[in-house]
DRENBAVEX-917776 format. One line per field, with one value per residue (C-alpha): residue number from 0; residue in one letter; x, y, z. Coordinates in Angstrom, 3 decimals, decimal comma, padded with zeros to 6 digits. Example, Ala and Ser with C-alpha at 12.3 -4.5 7.8 and 13.67 -1.06 7.14 Angstrom:
// DRENBAVEX-917776
pos <- [0; 1] .
code <- [A; S] .
xx <- [012,300; 013,670] .
yy <- [-004,500; -001,060] .
zz <- [007,800; 007,140] .
This chain:
// DRENBAVEX-917776
pos <- [0; 1; 2; 3; 4; 5; 6; 7; 8; 9; 10; 11; 12; 13; 14; 15; 16; 17; 18; 19; 20; 21; 22; 23; 24; 25; 26; 27; 28; 29; 30; 31; 32; 33; 34; 35; 36; 37; 38; 39; 40; 41; 42; 43; 44; 45; 46; 47; 48; 49; 50; 51; 52; 53; 54; 55; 56; 57; 58; 59; 60; 61; 62; 63; 64; 65; 66; 67; 68; 69; 70; 71; 72; 73; 74; 75; 76; 77; 78; 79; 80; 81; 82; 83; 84; 85; 86; 87; 88; 89; 90; 91; 92; 93; 94; 95; 96; 97; 98; 99; 100; 101; 102; 103; 104; 105; 106; 107; 108; 109; 110; 111; 112; 113; 114; 115; 116; 117; 118; 119; 120; 121; 122; 123; 124; 125; 126; 127; 128; 129; 130; 131; 132; 133; 134; 135; 136; 137; 138; 139; 140; 141; 142; 143; 144; 145; 146; 147; 148; 149; 150; 151; 152; 153; 154; 155; 156; 157; 158; 159; 160; 161; 162; 163; 164; 165; 166; 167; 168; 169; 170; 171; 172; 173; 174; 175; 176; 177; 178; 179; 180; 181; 182; 183; 184; 185; 186; 187; 188; 189; 190; 191; 192; 193; 194; 195; 196; 197; 198; 199; 200; 201; 202; 203; 204; 205; 206; 207; 208; 209; 210; 211; 212; 213; 214; 215; 216; 217; 218; 219; 220; 221; 222; 223; 224; 225; 226; 227; 228; 229; 230; 231; 232; 233; 234; 235; 236; 237; 238; 239; 240; 241; 242; 243; 244; 245; 246; 247; 248; 249; 250; 251; 252; 253; 254; 255; 256; 257; 258; 259; 260; 261; 262; 263; 264; 265; 266; 267; 268; 269; 270; 271; 272; 273; 274; 275; 276; 277; 278; 279; 280; 281; 282; 283; 284; 285; 286; 287; 288; 289; 290; 291; 292; 293; 294; 295; 296; 297; 298; 299; 300; 301; 302; 303; 304; 305; 306; 307; 308; 309; 310; 311; 312; 313; 314; 315; 316; 317; 318; 319; 320; 321; 322; 323; 324; 325; 326; 327; 328; 329; 330; 331; 332; 333; 334; 335] .
code <- [M; Q; E; N; N; E; L; F; E; H; Y; K; F; V; A; D; K; G; Q; S; P; L; R; V; D; K; F; L; I; N; F; I; E; H; A; T; R; T; K; I; Q; K; A; A; S; E; G; N; I; K; V; N; G; N; V; V; K; S; N; Y; K; V; K; P; G; D; V; V; T; V; E; Y; A; T; P; K; K; E; F; E; L; I; P; E; D; I; P; L; N; I; M; Y; E; D; D; D; F; L; I; V; N; K; D; A; G; M; V; V; H; P; G; F; G; N; Y; S; G; T; L; V; N; A; L; A; F; H; F; K; N; L; P; N; M; G; E; N; D; R; P; G; L; V; H; R; I; D; K; N; T; S; G; I; L; V; I; A; K; T; E; K; S; M; T; V; L; A; K; N; F; A; D; R; E; L; N; R; K; Y; I; A; L; V; W; G; D; V; K; E; D; E; G; T; I; T; G; H; I; G; R; S; L; K; N; R; K; V; M; T; V; F; P; E; G; D; Y; G; K; H; A; V; T; H; Y; K; V; L; E; R; F; G; Y; T; T; L; V; E; C; K; L; E; T; G; R; T; H; Q; I; R; V; H; F; K; H; I; G; Y; T; L; F; N; D; E; E; Y; G; G; N; Q; I; L; K; G; T; T; F; T; K; Y; K; Q; F; V; L; N; C; F; K; I; C; Q; R; Q; A; L; H; A; K; S; L; G; F; S; H; P; T; T; K; K; Q; M; N; F; D; S; E; I; A; E; D; M; Q; L; L; I; E; K; W; R; G; Y; A; K; H; Q; K; E] .
xx <- [030,799; 029,819; 033,273; 031,369; 032,881; 029,994; 027,130; 023,660; 021,239; 018,046; 017,087; 017,842; 016,861; 017,683; 016,890; 014,627; 015,841; 013,935; 015,154; 016,188; 019,002; 017,945; 019,369; 019,625; 017,999; 014,812; 015,289; 014,847; 012,180; 009,733; 010,335; 011,399; 007,565; 006,990; 010,982; 011,196; 014,142; 016,249; 016,173; 017,549; 020,161; 021,035; 021,652; 023,735; 026,258; 026,736; 028,149; 024,745; 023,900; 026,153; 025,478; 027,200; 028,144; 030,873; 029,923; 027,389; 026,796; 022,273; 023,025; 024,532; 022,200; 020,481; 020,982; 019,929; 020,594; 022,017; 021,425; 021,121; 021,502; 020,996; 022,464; 022,907; 025,163; 022,437; 020,498; 016,831; 014,188; 013,097; 009,435; 007,088; 005,107; 002,208; 000,496; -003,856; -006,067; -008,215; -009,812; -008,479; -010,018; -008,167; -009,155; -006,361; -003,162; -000,383; 003,104; 004,622; 001,857; -001,656; -003,696; -006,120; -008,972; -008,130; -011,248; -011,671; -010,273; -007,790; -004,032; -002,261; 001,106; 002,181; 003,308; 003,270; -000,649; -001,468; 000,662; -002,440; -004,894; -003,489; -002,826; 000,349; -000,551; -003,449; -000,473; 001,402; -001,179; -001,864; 000,926; 004,352; 008,229; 007,285; 009,703; 011,008; 012,006; 014,614; 011,423; 010,760; 007,364; 006,618; 006,536; 005,402; 004,673; 005,421; 003,620; 000,459; -002,436; -003,944; -006,147; -009,365; -008,666; -010,180; -009,040; -006,083; -003,372; -000,432; 001,651; 004,439; 005,205; 009,106; 012,156; 012,091; 008,756; 009,728; 012,450; 010,754; 007,612; 009,330; 011,440; 007,868; 006,760; 009,825; 009,967; 006,593; 005,565; 002,710; -001,157; -002,889; -006,355; -007,909; -011,797; -012,649; -015,218; -014,423; -015,990; -016,918; -017,962; -014,273; -013,446; -011,910; -013,138; -009,516; -006,512; -003,294; -001,569; 001,853; 003,488; 005,892; 004,656; 006,053; 004,909; 003,166; 005,801; 003,002; 001,217; 003,753; 000,589; -000,326; 001,233; 001,069; 001,986; 005,434; 004,830; 008,090; 009,663; 012,167; 011,041; 009,019; 008,891; 008,038; 004,694; 001,974; -001,484; -004,003; -007,358; -010,725; -014,017; -016,778; -019,861; -021,133; -023,454; -023,389; -021,524; -019,017; -017,659; -016,690; -013,287; -010,867; -006,682; -004,565; -000,923; 002,377; 003,984; 002,825; 003,345; 001,377; -002,099; -000,768; -004,515; -006,181; -003,458; -003,124; -007,000; -006,525; -004,029; -006,651; -009,575; -011,539; -010,823; -011,850; -015,331; -015,170; -011,304; -010,966; -007,544; -007,589; -011,047; -013,101; -015,707; -017,268; -019,834; -017,627; -020,223; -023,644; -026,210; -027,326; -030,749; -031,704; -032,458; -029,633; -027,572; -029,185; -028,744; -024,608; -024,337; -026,584; -023,755; -021,167; -022,868; -023,068; -019,455; -017,671; -013,876; -012,462; -014,064; -011,363; -010,641; -007,695; -009,602; -007,400; -003,889; -001,789; 001,566; 004,231; 003,893; 007,317; 007,799; 005,814; 006,188; 002,148; 000,781; -001,857; -004,768; -006,648; -010,220; -011,721; -015,969; -015,902; -015,883; -019,832; -020,084; -018,796; -021,265; -024,082; -022,293; -022,379; -026,214; -026,983; -025,424; -026,309; -030,380; -029,536; -028,114; -031,079; -033,460; -031,884; -032,490; -036,357] .
yy <- [-017,147; -018,379; -019,488; -018,667; -014,832; -013,992; -013,612; -012,451; -009,351; -010,975; -008,121; -003,971; -001,793; 001,545; 002,880; 006,148; 009,620; 009,003; 005,211; 005,074; 002,730; -000,929; -004,582; -005,357; -008,994; -006,776; -004,264; -007,139; -008,983; -005,544; -005,570; -009,396; -011,049; -014,320; -014,416; -015,381; -013,899; -017,501; -017,236; -014,010; -014,737; -017,543; -015,651; -013,188; -016,306; -017,065; -013,884; -013,109; -009,606; -006,277; -002,839; -000,390; -002,720; -004,663; -008,057; -007,391; -009,627; -009,778; -007,810; -004,217; -001,801; 000,073; 003,988; 006,681; 006,070; 002,961; 000,225; -003,136; -006,088; -009,754; -011,536; -015,289; -017,827; -018,818; -016,227; -014,872; -016,702; -014,654; -013,921; -014,172; -011,039; -012,406; -009,000; -009,954; -008,029; -006,653; -003,427; -000,136; 002,568; 005,362; 009,004; 010,825; 009,925; 012,012; 011,271; 011,123; 009,067; 008,188; 007,823; 004,963; 004,576; 000,859; -001,535; -003,246; -006,881; -006,305; -007,260; -004,366; -006,234; -010,240; -011,284; -014,727; -016,772; -013,968; -014,727; -013,181; -010,918; -007,921; -004,135; -004,753; -007,847; -005,100; -002,825; -004,624; -005,025; -001,715; 000,098; -001,075; -000,538; 001,407; 002,072; 000,110; 000,721; -002,155; -004,955; -006,344; -006,708; -003,981; -001,793; 001,562; 001,282; 004,219; 003,132; 000,578; 000,371; -002,803; -005,636; -004,645; -000,944; 000,880; 004,219; 006,344; 005,211; 006,793; 005,001; 006,119; 006,121; 007,155; 006,493; 010,250; 010,290; 007,495; 008,731; 012,088; 011,006; 008,233; 010,959; 013,180; 010,115; 009,405; 013,280; 013,381; 016,664; 015,197; 014,883; 012,159; 011,397; 008,224; 008,241; 005,011; 004,238; 003,134; 001,241; 003,429; 007,079; 009,005; 011,328; 013,635; 016,077; 015,719; 014,430; 013,085; 009,147; 008,272; 005,119; 002,462; 000,259; -003,087; -006,340; -008,261; -010,716; -012,940; -013,080; -011,983; -011,549; -008,671; -005,270; -003,782; -000,297; -000,452; 002,393; 002,680; 003,378; 000,118; -001,516; -000,758; 002,419; 005,899; 006,572; 009,509; 009,749; 012,791; 012,232; 014,685; 013,372; 014,073; 012,506; 010,594; 007,749; 006,798; 003,357; 004,315; 007,479; 008,470; 009,632; 011,482; 010,520; 012,494; 010,007; 011,868; 008,716; 005,587; 002,538; -001,205; -000,797; 002,131; 003,854; 000,275; -000,002; 003,189; 003,093; -000,319; 001,126; 003,697; 001,894; 002,547; -000,659; 000,310; -001,505; -005,094; -005,453; -009,057; -008,763; -007,134; -007,710; -005,192; -008,086; -008,618; -006,389; -004,294; -001,519; -001,412; -003,372; -007,012; -006,209; -009,227; -006,032; -004,271; -007,254; -008,042; -004,256; -004,962; -008,429; -006,361; -003,938; -006,527; -007,931; -004,427; -003,643; -007,335; -006,004; -003,293; 000,439; 002,255; 004,359; 005,969; 009,341; 011,858; 012,539; 015,264; 016,113; 017,932; 017,341; 015,652; 017,575; 020,698; 021,396; 022,378; 020,949; 018,206; 016,945; 013,875; 013,128; 010,096; 009,027; 007,008; 003,108; 001,833; -000,221; 001,749; 004,765; 002,444; 001,683; 005,290; 005,753; 002,718; 003,992; 007,752; 006,337; 004,176; 007,228; 009,258; 006,761; 006,320; 010,576; 010,552] .
zz <- [003,207; -000,553; -002,246; -005,974; -006,203; -008,773; -006,968; -008,663; -006,990; -006,056; -003,835; -003,688; -001,145; -000,047; 003,753; 003,456; 005,160; 008,172; 008,891; 012,424; 013,348; 013,067; 012,425; 008,972; 009,450; 010,861; 008,121; 005,459; 007,103; 006,140; 002,448; 001,771; 001,123; 002,533; 004,677; 007,767; 010,725; 010,202; 006,494; 006,590; 008,881; 007,359; 003,900; 006,406; 008,056; 004,471; 003,429; 001,270; 002,668; 001,763; 002,643; 000,639; -001,521; 001,797; 003,450; 006,607; 009,829; 011,012; 013,464; 011,353; 011,957; 008,987; 008,406; 006,188; 002,928; 002,966; -000,060; 001,454; -001,120; -000,769; -003,364; -004,134; -006,177; -008,591; -010,755; -009,580; -011,942; -014,339; -014,219; -017,724; -017,824; -020,195; -021,714; -021,047; -022,871; -019,744; -019,896; -018,274; -016,728; -017,847; -016,872; -018,234; -020,259; -022,311; -023,426; -020,111; -017,436; -017,208; -014,368; -013,728; -011,721; -010,366; -009,732; -006,239; -006,663; -008,696; -008,011; -008,719; -009,969; -010,613; -007,389; -005,004; -005,651; -008,102; -011,764; -014,103; -014,425; -012,839; -013,546; -014,746; -017,212; -018,639; -019,094; -020,417; -023,237; -024,285; -023,888; -025,138; -023,244; -020,273; -017,866; -014,829; -011,451; -011,187; -011,177; -014,395; -013,475; -012,293; -015,761; -015,318; -011,740; -009,414; -006,139; -005,656; -003,753; -002,024; -004,300; -002,487; -002,757; -005,504; -006,895; -008,657; -009,791; -011,657; -014,516; -015,965; -019,444; -019,933; -017,897; -017,389; -015,911; -013,851; -012,418; -011,135; -010,371; -008,022; -006,750; -006,114; -003,727; -002,245; -000,912; -000,797; -002,796; -003,644; -002,549; -001,743; -000,517; 000,422; 001,474; 004,314; 006,308; 009,801; 012,647; 015,835; 016,278; 015,832; 018,654; 016,861; 014,309; 012,513; 013,866; 012,362; 013,441; 013,450; 014,267; 012,794; 010,468; 010,105; 009,351; 012,250; 014,287; 015,095; 011,642; 008,923; 006,027; 007,526; 009,199; 012,687; 014,224; 016,603; 018,974; 019,855; 016,840; 017,168; 014,177; 010,986; 009,320; 009,966; 009,038; 009,272; 008,546; 008,691; 008,466; 009,171; 009,523; 007,094; 008,368; 011,414; 011,432; 014,398; 014,904; 011,923; 010,464; 007,269; 006,891; 004,554; 004,844; 003,835; 003,860; 004,530; 004,121; 001,716; 003,781; 003,350; 004,461; 006,247; 006,674; 007,485; 009,877; 011,131; 011,918; 013,469; 015,789; 017,371; 017,737; 014,331; 012,362; 008,427; 007,654; 006,414; 006,210; 007,201; 007,142; 009,834; 011,899; 010,630; 008,499; 012,487; 014,044; 015,721; 017,013; 017,642; 019,273; 019,657; 018,150; 015,323; 012,954; 013,520; 012,510; 009,423; 008,347; 008,922; 007,108; 004,631; 004,024; 004,138; 001,095; -000,872; -000,251; -000,142; 000,853; 002,937; 002,370; 001,504; -001,898; -003,121; -003,967; -005,355; -006,461; -006,722; -008,144; -010,455; -014,230; -014,748; -018,169; -017,646; -013,869; -014,014; -010,794; -011,579; -009,986; -010,582; -008,832; -009,114; -008,248; -004,935; -006,157; -006,744; -004,249; -001,493; -002,559; -001,776; 001,531; 002,293; 001,232; 003,321; 006,253; 006,007; 005,727; 008,641; 010,578; 009,711; 010,712; 014,175; 014,765; 013,407] .
């Protein structure tokens, strides 16, 4: 154990209400980017992992509500957030929060390999004194969406709204809908995908589904088919939980990978014919929408001050609209 009595908190996580018993080293590897189990176990052996203020070993089973911290003798390196004059597409704003429609390609917050050009850098320029949820490099952020996902985000402007909105997300008291184009002809008109999601044990950069629930975090995605294009399907997804890459991982798990999702293999021609003409059509589609075909379409929640129900809806990003139109035209042509 560390002889130095003064330890500095580097990470702090609270296990959610649906957390099934899980070893603390496996629990932490889900949350800490670029971590390895060896490093986490070393931290445990040095007495640097605590649960509810008590030092634990790596085999401690995390339970719902447990507060897990990782502490070291050296202070966490402070990150300097540099405000940048980047235009924002603000759909709504009042004294408590604002709604931003994020473009695909913009990273939400600074992190490994992305220390500038993010949504947070833009927020720091346009708004002063946004609240933090325990992390100094993420002012105003209540939730996030992936870099190459377009669509709606809510940004808190006060400590009160940050606390209330964060609780709404934690308690699943909000309505989030996404639009996605997936490979294949989805069998059911509507359905629910349930399966724990965690970092892949083979590739730390991606997530995967653990059907037995022995790893990862509980995740639920509801979906319904909007249009069928033969080799692809347009679906609406409603999130019950908000896990990293949830829609992308869940749909890959059931055999319908998101169109042009490079990280999960959707940038290959997964369905269709071997005809050269079809291959060229798909390659043209990849050029039109050069990212996973996923858009955060709408967001609904109770106003943190007035308690009035607030509902926001966004236009599907232009590249996705063009992609959908192209597949719609292809499907129509096939029927003629």
